[in-house]
C-alpha positions, 0 to 999 in steps of 0.5 A, spaced: 494 453 558 497 460 558 494 461 551 487 460 554 487 462 561 492 467 561 490 474 563 494 479 559 492 481 552 499 481 549 505 477 551 512 479 550 517 474 549 524 477 549 529 472 547 526 466 550 530 462 545 537 463 548 541 457 549 537 453 544 537 451 537 534 446 532 528 441 535 527 445 541 527 452 538 521 449 533 518 446 540 518 453 543 516 457 536 510 452 536 508 454 543 509 461 542 504 460 536 499 457 540 499 463 545 498 467 539 492 463 537 488 466 543 493 473 545 497 478 541 504 476 541 511 480 540 517 475 540 524 478 540 528 472 537 535 470 533 532 463 531 529 462 524 525 456 527 521 461 531 521 467 526 518 463 521 512 462 525 510 469 526 504 473 522 509 479 521 516 480 522 520 487 523 527 488 524 530 493 529 537 496 527 541 501 531 545 507 528 550 512 532 549 519 531 555 524 530 553 526 537 555 519 540 548 517 541 545 511 539 538 511 535 534 505 534 529 504 528 524 498 527 521 497 520 517 491 517 519 486 512 515 484 506 515 477 503 522 478 499 526 481 505 523 476 510 526 470 506 533 474 506 532 475 514 530 468 515 536 466 511 541 471 514 539 467 521 540 461 518 547 462 514 550 468 517 552 474 514 553 471 507 547 469 505 547 463 499 542 460 495 541 454 500 540 458 506 535 462 501 531 456 499 531 453 507 528 460 509 523 460 504 521 453 506 521 455 513 516 460 512 512 456 507 511 451 513 510 457 518 504 459 513 501 452 513 501 451 520 498 458 522 490 457 522 488 464 524 482 467 522 482 475 520 479 476 527 485 472 530 491 476 534 497 476 531 504 473 532 509 479 531 517 477 531 523 482 531 530 480 529 536 485 530 540 487 524 547 485 524 552 490 523 559 488 520 562 490 527 560 492 534 562 499 536 564 501 542 559 505 546 560 512 548 557 516 554 550 517 553 548 512 548 543 507 549 542 500 547 537 495 545 
């Protein structure tokens, strides 16, 4: 309903998957993908079930400068990096072969579900780079 009748040309879903996992995450992902068939979608997620359904995947990272300010970076992922990122979403910091295989399967299933033509809007997913440990924020820093 939102996809066909909504007034916006772009929808931003920021962590709409909070507090869910598994089958519910897949249902949310499919719903977002349906919106993306008619409108452009930008989705920030931590769940592989949702990330795998996107047309494009970007990773947001943060770095702290010597002056204490935090800077953000955004970079697109190629197919191999996408497998690694979805595998990280599945398996955590240490990514093993089983997580990589599951990630490749998630992405293949996502590709097979997309039925976009070249004129169709794109679904873009953004995930956050994991840092080994969180640093304490200093005065004047910004966060994502």
